[in-house]
N, C-alpha and C positions, 0 to 999 in steps of 0.2 A: 725733562727726561726725552720727550719727543724729539728736541732738538738734537740731542747726543745721538740717539738712533739714527736720525736723518743724516747727520753729518758722517757717521760710520759707514753708512749705505753709499752716500755720495763718494766717499773717500775709496771704498772697495770698488765701486763701478769705474772710477778714474783709474785705478791701478790695473783693473782688467783691460781698459781700453789701451792703455799705454803698452802693456805687455803683448797684447795681441798685434798691435800695428807694427811690432818688430819682427814678427814671424813672417817667413818666406815659405811658399809651397814649392819653389822651384830649387835649382842648384845654389842659389845664392850669388853673391859676388864671386865672379870666377876670375882668376888671375891668367887670363887668356893673352897669349902673345899673338900679335898680328903683324903680318909682313906683306904690304901690297904694292905691286909695281906693275908697270907697262912694259911689256915686252918689245924692244924696238922693231920697227918695220911694219908696213902695210901688208895685210894678209890678202892674197889672191884666193881663189876657190882651190887652186892646187896646193897652196901652203896651208890651207885649213884641214885638208885631207891628210897631208903629211903630220900635222899636229894631232890628228886623231879626233878633229872636231868637224866632221863633214857636214852635219845637219844642222843641229841647233847651236852650235859654236859654245856649247857648255859641257864641261867634263870635271870630274873629281876623282880624287884618291883619299881614302879616309882610313888610316891606320892609327899611328901614334900621333901624327900630324895630319890635319885636313888641308889638302892642296886642291884649290879650286882654280881652274882655268876657263875664261870666258872672254867673249868679244864684246867691244864697244865700238860704236860707229863714229867716225869723225872725218873732218877735212883731211886730204892727203898731205898738206903741207902746213907745218913740218911734220916729220913722221915720227918723232920721239917727244917725250915729255908733254904729251897733249893733255893728260889727265892728272888731277890731283884725286887721290883716293884715300878714303878713311874707313875704318872698320870698328865695330863695336858689337858685343855680344850682350844680349838681355835674355836671361832664363834660356830657352831652347831655341832661341833665333839669333842668327848673325846678320847683322846689318851692314851693307857696303854703300857708301855714298860716292858717287863719282861726278867729277865736274870736269868739262872740257874747257881748259884755260887757254889754249893756244889760238893765235888769230887764224883766220880763214884765208890763206894766201893763194889757193889755186882752186880751180873748177872741177874737183873731183872728190869722191867719198871713198873712204877706206873702212875696212874692219881691222881693228886692232886688238891683239890679244893681251889680256890682263891675267896676273897671276896673284893668288891671294893665299897665304899660307897661315894656318892658326895652329898654335899649339897649347897644351894644357887644357883641352876640352875634356869635360867630365862626362857627359852624355854620349850615347851611342847613335843619337838621332837629332838632327838639327834641321831648321828651316833656314835656308839661305836667300836673302832678299838683297838685290842690288837695284839701287834706283838713282836717278839724277839727284844732285844735292841742291838744285835751283828750285825755284818756286813751283816749277811744273810737277816736280816729284814723281816723273814718269818711271815706272817700273821696268827695268831691263830683264831681270830674272827673279823668279820666285819658286825656288826649287827645293826638294826634300834631299837631305844627304845622309847617309847611313855609314856607320863604321864597319869595315870589313870584319868578318869574324876572326879571331886569333888563328894565325898559321896560314892565312891567305895572303 
């Protein structure tokens, strides 16, 4: 009798553990679309001001789509296709990894503008983290982004 009761208790506890492990407290798996690309050309201070990114080189618009523009620093030569970019959303955090893949062909450093567009975001607030994808893991940006109220 004790064995039957013990096996029922063990089975019940196992069932509880399995069902609890499948639950999520966040928005779950989001079918987020991501489009990330470098905008061609080296940015001077004047170009940054025209782009609306004069100080921190970070800006965003968040309505139906989240559009984030930010800068990454790299060698001036060549001035296009320097970076490989990947994006991933987990819970309330958007991760962007950037790798500078171009050779260093000249003795100057430039800021390059990158655009990241995310669709199908379900939350109104996210943490946006951009870091190097190499072993250093240097964080370029760690910013909060908020959806604009409807009608703005």
